[in-house]
C-alpha positions as CSV (number, residue, x, y, z in Angstrom):
1,A,0.0,0.0,0.0
2,D,1.2,3.5,-0.8
3,A,1.8,5.9,2.0
4,F,-0.6,8.4,0.4
5,D,-3.6,6.1,0.0
6,D,-5.5,7.7,2.8
7,I,-4.8,11.3,2.0
8,L,-4.5,11.7,-1.8
9,M,-7.0,10.7,-4.4
10,G,-7.2,11.6,-8.1
11,E,-9.6,11.5,-11.0
12,V,-9.0,11.7,-14.7
13,V,-11.7,12.5,-17.3
14,E,-11.4,11.2,-20.8
15,V,-13.3,12.7,-23.7
16,E,-13.3,10.7,-26.9
17,G,-10.2,8.7,-25.8
18,A,-8.1,11.8,-24.8
19,V,-7.4,13.1,-21.3
20,A,-9.5,16.3,-20.9
21,A,-9.1,16.9,-17.2
22,F,-7.5,15.7,-14.0
23,T,-7.7,16.6,-10.3
24,F,-6.0,15.5,-7.1
25,G,-6.9,16.2,-3.5
26,G,-8.1,14.6,-0.3
27,P,-8.6,15.1,3.4
28,F,-6.2,17.0,5.7
29,D,-7.9,15.5,8.8
30,G,-11.4,14.3,9.7
31,R,-12.9,17.7,9.0
32,V,-11.1,19.5,6.2
33,G,-9.9,18.5,2.8
34,S,-8.2,20.2,-0.1
35,V,-8.4,20.3,-3.9
36,F,-4.6,20.3,-4.5
37,V,-4.8,20.7,-8.3
38,T,-7.4,20.6,-11.0
39,V,-6.5,21.0,-14.7
40,S,-9.1,20.9,-17.5
41,D,-9.3,21.5,-21.2
42,H,-11.0,24.9,-21.8
43,D,-12.7,23.5,-24.8
44,H,-15.1,21.6,-22.5
45,A,-17.1,24.3,-20.7
46,G,-17.9,23.5,-17.1
47,L,-15.5,20.6,-16.8
48,A,-13.5,22.3,-14.0
49,Y,-16.7,22.7,-12.0
50,L,-17.5,19.0,-12.5
51,Q,-14.0,17.9,-11.4
52,R,-14.2,19.9,-8.2
53,H,-17.7,18.8,-7.4
54,S,-16.8,15.1,-8.1
55,L,-13.7,15.2,-5.8
56,M,-15.5,17.0,-3.0
57,S,-18.5,14.6,-3.3
58,A,-16.1,11.7,-2.9
59,C,-15.1,13.1,0.5
60,A,-18.6,13.7,1.6
61,G,-17.8,13.4,5.3
62,L,-15.7,16.5,5.4
63,E,-17.0,19.8,6.7
64,A,-14.9,22.1,4.5
65,F,-12.5,22.2,1.6
66,D,-9.5,24.4,0.9
67,D,-9.5,25.0,-2.9
68,G,-6.3,26.9,-2.8
69,T,-5.6,30.4,-4.1
70,D,-6.9,31.9,-7.2
71,S,-3.5,33.5,-7.9
72,G,-5.2,36.8,-8.5
73,R,-6.9,35.5,-11.6
74,G,-10.5,36.8,-12.0
75,G,-11.8,33.7,-13.7
76,M,-10.6,31.4,-10.9
77,K,-12.1,33.6,-8.2
78,Q,-15.4,33.7,-10.0
79,M,-15.5,29.9,-10.4
80,K,-14.8,29.4,-6.7
81,Q,-17.5,31.8,-5.7
82,T,-20.0,29.9,-7.9
83,L,-19.4,26.8,-5.7
84,R,-21.1,28.9,-2.9
85,P,-18.5,28.6,-0.1
86,I,-19.9,28.8,3.4
87,R,-17.0,31.1,4.3
88,M,-13.7,32.4,3.0
89,H,-10.5,32.4,5.0
90,T,-7.6,34.8,4.7
91,V,-4.5,33.2,3.2
92,Y,-1.1,34.2,4.7
93,S,2.3,33.3,3.4
94,A,5.8,33.7,4.8
95,R,9.3,33.3,3.6
96,T,12.7,33.5,5.1
97,R,14.9,36.6,4.6
98,D,18.1,36.1,2.6
């Protein structure tokens, strides 16, 4: 058994025999999970929503999901808001001084 079996799951979507999307994520603990990465072909409208919904549904026992940062991109922020989050948390980052 792989060391990540309990914390990382992935899904791949094929359309007409070609990979059109993939996503990876899983639980942090018994309450919170994360969508680590989702990549989808823009030619398939709504596929990114389907990927996130599918992954979150597979972890139905969790109370909340961290879907990461939108990197300041308006489209990502809009997409995440359409998932109707129950609350948003401030993201902080830190780095060491050189």
